[in-house]
N, C-alpha and C positions, 0 to 999 in steps of 0.2 A: 504494500501499499504505500503509496505518496505521502511523504510527510508535508507537503505544502499546505492542505487544509489547517495542520495545527499551526501553523507559521500565520495563515490568515488568521486563523481565530485570534491569536496572541496580539497580531496587530490592530485589531479592532479593539481589543481591550485597551490598550495602550492611548488609543484615540479618545475612546470613551471617556478615560480620566482628564483627557486636555478639553472635551467639550462641554464635561458638564459645570464647569464652574464657568465658563462664558455664557452657559444662559442665566446663570444668577446675576451675572454684571449688569443685564438691562433695567434689574429692579432696584440698584441701589443708586445711590446719590453719586454725583460727579467728584465730591469732595472726597468721599470715600475710595473711589476708585484710583484718584491720585495717590493716597495714603500707602494703599495696595503696591501701588507700583513702585513707589520709594523702598517700601520694606522688601520686595523682590529684589531690586537691584543691589540692596546692602546684603542679601545672602546670596547673591549670585558667585561672590568669590569664594564660597565655602564648598568643601568637597563633598557635600552630603547627597547631589543630584547625582554625581558620577559614582558613587558606591553603590546607590539605588540601582542604575543602569545596570553596573557590573553583575550583581546579583539577580535581575531580571534575565540578562544572557545566560549567565551560568544555569539557571533554573530551564530556561528554554533547551538550551543544549541537554542536559538530563532528560528532558521529556522526550526529546528526538531520539537519543540514543535508546532509551527504554521502548519507545515505538518500534523503532527498526530490530531490535532483538525480539520484539513478540512477534512482528510479523516475519521473522525469519524461522522462528519456532514454528508457525502456522504454515509457511510454505514447505516446511519438512514434514509436517506430521500429514498434510494433505497427500492422496494418492493419486490426484489429478491435476490437470490445469483446465483453465477455462479460458477459451478464446475471448476476444474483443467483443464479438457481437453478443456475449452471453449465452451463446448456445451450444458452440461447439466444444466437447468435452475431449480431452487428451490423456489418457492414462501414462502414468510412470513406467508401467510394466506392459509387455506386448499382449494384445486383446486375441482372442480365435479369430480365425478367419472367417468370411461369410460362408454360409451355405451354399452347395452346390456346386457341380464341378466346373472348373474354369475353363477348360478348353478341350477341343477334341484332339485327334491326332496331329503333329505337326506334318507342315506341307514339306515335301523334300524340295530343299533350295537349289538355285540356280535356274539354267534355262529352261523354258517351258513352251508348250504350245509350238507355231512356225518357227520358233527360234530352234528348237530342237532338231529340225529337219534341214535347217539350212548348211550348204556345204562350202559356200565361198563369202567373201567377204561383202560382195556386195548385196546378196542375200539377206546377210545379218542385218544389213543397215534398211533392207527393204521391208524387215520385219516391223519397222517404225514408221518410214515413209512408205506406204505401199502403194501399188499400181491404181489403186481405188483412189488414193488421195491425188495422185499425180494426174489421172484422167479429169479429176474435178478441177484442178488448177489449168489444164490446158483446155478443159470445156469452155470456162469463164474467160480464160485470157481470149481465146478464139472469138468470143462474144464480144470482147471490148474492141478486139481488132477489127471486127466487123463493122462495129460503129463507127471506127474510124474511116472504114473504105467509103462508108455511105456520105461521110462529109467530104470526102476527097473522090471526087469522080474518077479522077485516072486509076487511084488506088495504088500509085507508087509506093513502095517501100514499106507496104501492109502486108508483108506474108504472114499466113498463118502457121504458128508453132506446132509443135510434137510432143510426145512424151521424151523422146532420145534429146531432143534439144533442152527441154527442161531440166533432163538430168546433165547435160552439159554444163548449163548456168550453174546449178548446183555446185557441180563439181568445181568450177572456178572459183565458186565464192568461198569453198573448203581450202582451195589452194591460196587463195588471197589473206585467208585466215592463219594459214601455217608461216606465212611471211610476217605475221602481225603488223600488216598494213591496212587496217579497217579504215583509217580516217586517209591513207594515200590516195591522190586523183587517180583513177582507173587508166588514164592516159599514160602514166608511168608502166603499166604491165604491157601495153600494145606499142611503147617506143619502137622505133626502126633505126635508132641509132646504136643498137648493139648492147643497150641497157636494159631493154625489155626482157619479158619471160617468153621464150618460144614457143610454149604451149597455148597460151592464152591466144595467140595468133592462129595456131594450128585448129582450135575447137571452134572459132568464132569470130566474126569481126567486132571492133570497139563498138560501131553504131548497132550494130544488131544485139550485142550484149546488153547496153543501156535502153534499148527497144522493148527487150523483154521485161527488165527491171522496171521500167515505168508503165507498162500496159498488164503486169502481172496480176490478177485477181484469183482470189479464193473463193468467193461468192458472187452470186448474180441470180438472174431469173426473171420471171416477170414480175414477181411477188416480191424483188427485193426490197423495194421502197416500203412496202407496207411491213416487211419484216425489220425493218430498220427502225422505224418506231415503234415496235414492242420489244426490241433487243437492242443493246447497244454493241454486243459483240457478233451483230449480224454477219460481218463481214469476214470472220474466221469461224463461225460457230460449227458448222460441219466439219471442215478439216479439223479443227482443234479437238472436237470430240472422237473423233476416228483415231487420233494421233493418243489421245491420254489413255483409249481402251486399248491401242497396242502395248503401251507400256505398262500397263496392267496386266496383260495377258501374255506377255512376252518373257517374263523373269519373276522368280518367287524370291524375295527378299529374305533376308535373315533375320534372326530372333530381336534384333535390336533397329530399332528407325528412329530418324529426326525429324520433326515437323517445324518448318520455319519459313520466312518469306525470302524472295529473290525480287532483286530491282531491274527492271529493264529499263534501258535509257530511251527517253522520248521527249523531243521538243517540238512537235507538232501540235496542230490543233486536234484535241479530242475531249470529250466530256467526263470520262472518268481519268483522266491524266492527273497524278497526283504529285505535292510537293511535298520533299524529305528535307528538312533544313539539316539533320545531323547523319545524313548519308552521302557518300560519295557521288552517288547520282542524286542531285536534287529533283530533277524532273523524269517522271517516267510513269510504269505501270507496276502496281503491287503483285506480286505471284506468290502463292502459298505453294510449296511442295514437299511431298514426303520423301526423303531419302535413305537408303539402306545406310547404316552406320558402318558398315564395312566393306562394302564395295563401291558406295556412292551413287549406286544405280537410283534415279529418280523414278520412283513408281508410280507417282500421283501426283497432280498440279492442277491449280484452278486460278483465275484471274481474277481479281476483285474489282467489283464495279459496284459504287456506292451511288451510282445515280441514274441505276436500273429503274425503269419506270414499270408500274402495276402490271403486272400479266402473267403469263406462265415460265416467264425465266427470271422472275422477281424471287431471289434468295434472303433469306436472312443471314446478316454477314458478322453476326455475333460471334466472338472467339469458340464458344463453345459448339456452334453448329457447324463452323469451318473445319474443326476437329472432327466431327463425326461424320461430316460428307468425305473428307480426306482419307479416313482409317476403315471407311466402309467396306473396301473389297478384302481388307484381313481380319475382319469381324470372325471371332471366334476361334483364332489360332493362337491363342496366347503370347502374342510378341509384346514387346515391351518397345512404347512410344514416348520419347523424350520432348518436351515442350519447355520454351522459356516462362517468362513470367506474365508474359501478353496472355497466353492460352491458359495456364494450369492454374486450377483451384481446386479446392476437395469435392466440391458438387461434381464436377467434371472426371476427377478420380474415381469416385463413386459410381458414376454413369459408366464409364469406361469398363471398371472391374465387373458389376453385376450384369449390364445389358450387351456390351460388347466382347466380353471374355477377353479383353487386352490390360495389360500392366501399363502404368504410367510411372515415369519419372521426371518431375518439374520443377523449376525454382518457383516460389510464391513471391508475390510482389510484398512489400513490407504494409501495404496499405489494406492486404486483406484482411477482414475482421476474422476469420478462424485462426490467427494466429494470436496464441497467449500473449501478453506481455513481458511474461518471464524469458520470453524467446528472442526478444528484441532490447533487455537490458543489457548494457553492456559495464555496467559499473562494478559488478560483482563477478566479471567474466576473466579469465585466463586466456592468453593467445593460444591458438590452436586447440581450443576446447568446442565439446560439443552437448548440446541438450536435446534429449529425445522424448517424444508423445506420441502414443499409439491410440488408435481408435481401431473399430472392425475392418481388418483389410489395409490399414492405412499405417505409414509411419511418418512423422513430422520430425525433422531435424533441423535444428539450428547450429550452424558450424561460423566459428568464428575465425577465419583463416589469418586476419590482423587486426590491428587494436580499434582499426578507424572503420571497421564495416563488419556485419552478418551477413551469412548466407543462409536462407531457408528452403530446404528442399523437402518436398512431398513424394513419397514413393510407395507403390501398392505391392511390390514384390516381396515375397516372403523372405528370400535370405535375407533381405535388409533390416528385417526385425530385430536379426541375431547382433548382440552388440556385445564386444569384448570387456571385461570387468579388468580396465586396467589402471595403475596408480596414477594419482593426479601429478601433472608437471611441478619440479622443485621450483620453489619461491612463490607458488601460487598462492594468492589467498581463498580465503573460505569463501565460497561461490554459493554455498548453501544449498546447492542441488546434487543429487544423487546422480544425473544422469550424464555428468559429464567426465570425457575420456581425452587421452592424448591423442590416439591413433586417429587418422582422418577415416571418417566412415566409407563404407563400400557404396552407399548410396550417392554421396558427395563426388567420390571418383568416377563414379558410372556417368554421372551429369557432368563432369568437366570433361571427360573423354568424348560424350556423345553432341555437346552444346555447340560446337562449330562446325558440324557435319556440312550443312545447308551453307554455310557462309564458304567453307572451303570449296564446294561445288561451283557458286557463282565465281568463286576467283577461277577455279580451272575453265569454266565458260570464256570469262574476258580476257585469259591470256590468249587462246587462238580463236577468236570469235568470226563468224560470216555476216556479222551485222556491218552495214554500211551506212553512212549520211543519209537519211533520208526522212520525210515526212509523211509517210503512209502507215496506218495502223496495221494493216492487214500485213504489209511487207515486213512491218518491224517485229510483228509475233511469229512471223513465218522464220524469220532470221533466229529467234530464239529456239522455238522447234528444232532447227537444225542443229543448233548447237546441244540440246538435249538429246537429240538421235544419233550425233556424233560420240557423244560420251557413253550412252547405253551401249551402243553398238559396239564401242572397245571393250566395255566390262563383259559382255555376252562370248566377244572375240576370243578374250583371254580366258575364259572359261571354257571354251572348246579347245584351245591351243595348249593350255596348261601351263604357261609362264607371262609374264609381265612385259608389257610393249610400253615404249615411248610415246607419251600421247602426239608429239609432233610427227614422229614417224609413221604413226598409225593412221592420221588425219591426212597426211601427204599421200599414202598408200591409198586410201578411201577415195581421195579428189581425182589421183591418177586412174581408179579402176572406174568411176562414174563417167570420167571422161571417153574412156575406151569404150564403155558402154553408149555412148551418144555418137562417136564416130563411126561405129560399127565395124570397126576393126580394118579401117581402110587407110592406107599410106595417104598423107598429106604433105604437100609442098610447102616449107617454111621458109620464110626470108629473114635469116638473123641479122642483117645488116652488111656481113662482109661478104658471104655467098649463099643462094640458095642451096637447101639440103632438103630432103626428104625425111619426115619424121612419120616412122613406122610405130603403130600402134597394134600391140599383139593381143592375145587372149587375157580374160582377168585372171589373175594368179589364183590358185586354188587355196582352201583355208589351211591343208597341211603343208608345212614346208618341202623343201627338195631334200631329197637323201643327202646326209651329210658323207664326207670321206675324211680318211685319216685317223690318224692315231690320238684319242682323247681319254679321260679319266671317266670311268663309269658314273653315271650318275646315282646309283643306288648305295655303292660302297663308300665306307668311310673314307676322308682325306688322308687317315693315317695309312691305309693300305698302299695307297697310290696306285692303282690297279687300271691299267692301259687297255683298250680294247678297240678293234676298227669294226665293232657291229653296231647298229643303231637299229633303233625300232622302226617299223615299217609306217605307224601312225603318227606318233607324237615325235617321232625322230630323238628321241633319248639314246644317249650312250649306255649301253648294256653288256656285261660280261657275260660268262656262259653260266655262271652261277644264278644270275637273276635273267636266264632266256630260257625259253622251251623251244625243239625243233618239231616242226610241223610240215607236212606235205601241202600242196597246194590244194588237192583233193579235198583234203580234210579242211584245211581252212575254207574252202567254198562253200562246204557244208555247214559249219559253224555260223557262217556270215549268212546263211540261207539262199546262197545266189543259185 
């Protein structure tokens, strides 16, 4: 309990002693008042008032110390804490978990659906940007070109596009991102003085590439204007829905995921563009993404639009509803979702645990009413100490990493209810709490490792982004989808290949593979500024690498044995010795493979 009310009460009593004599002065004679003033001046030099003040201060200090001692004893004797809202109760000992099974059998991790059958780099990428999406883009882009042809009777320069040409343009966007030149002028790539990149001139001309980007459309039709009045995202609604569905159905994420926001820069005119003062991107779109904490795979995403008109596309953008929509595809799987203080709350944790069968680990804002006052009090806390509170299926931890701030973490995982009984730190004062330990709790460590996953993904997108300077909403969101598709395709490609790849090299290989698809494997004459040469485009490289040759160390034997071999696996291309390999004839191998 705060001793401030006692201080206020003592202050009011001293004021009453000064006020009461002044009320009697109005009924006295003026001469008597002057005599009293003279008497007071004569007594002013004595030590009697100072002695009385010292006695009052000592008495006040004794009352305060006695009050704090009684408050500490009451706090120690209680078996629970009470939140500031007066209704939430946190016990000092773990409580039994909620009744009912938590989740069904876990889903196997890794690629699934169409991603399992993909056997080349382009097919893995097309699991996200499918032919259906490309056909939609080609159809609406050609509709736009047809409108331009009607305005220009000659129709000169308004050729229709195709799927292969769109693939070539996307490949060039990836290739421009590999060079980290998203803000460089396109003329630099098509320069004919020897400083340009010859593959850009081999695929298409500069004017054609600009023409495709200027007229590229993701939506259209006769009812497009009516849909725009009802839906602010009508320009990308169909393509974005297919893309998100492909991300959900192509990969099964791990046991832990992180939900946070991603910023997409945009400076054009848009009704749902937002201004973020404390972010590196001041103007742009706010996109919420659910990412795997282990592989950085983006499993689900949603664009926030606060100004959506009333209708079928109107959604509740409260933090709790956003979390429910983004974790809907992993409902009942028993996974753990990490949230920051914008989303996390005790009500949301209870809902995810009981209805969605999901665990939650998140930091609570200090303004939350379910946090007890003892969890935020730093006066009797030692550095690197923790205070625990337990409810049904939930654990609340107040950890003090430093002396100037406190981190409040809420978890619904059962293993986070186990607290080691460790001694208090040397030199720490009497905190009056039984739940303080010296070791960093596991739930705090889990939150620290998972809290920056989405920020890392956003940084990966910005390193080799496909975005260009534009004022089109649909084109900006298409660039964002291409960035997500590039990272997700790399994660699945690595799972299939069994080894980690450098992102720059992967994107370069992907860009060249898409360009090969667009040029249909025909040789193209290229003038590099000095002498003309022919740029031959061959077949797309298969998923499995070519067979290695030469002597190297076995991949399975320890390094201490230093066992060299010339044999490599025919599927994963790993070096294997005789101990870790088996001999099989071609007929038996064909039967085992079902050929």
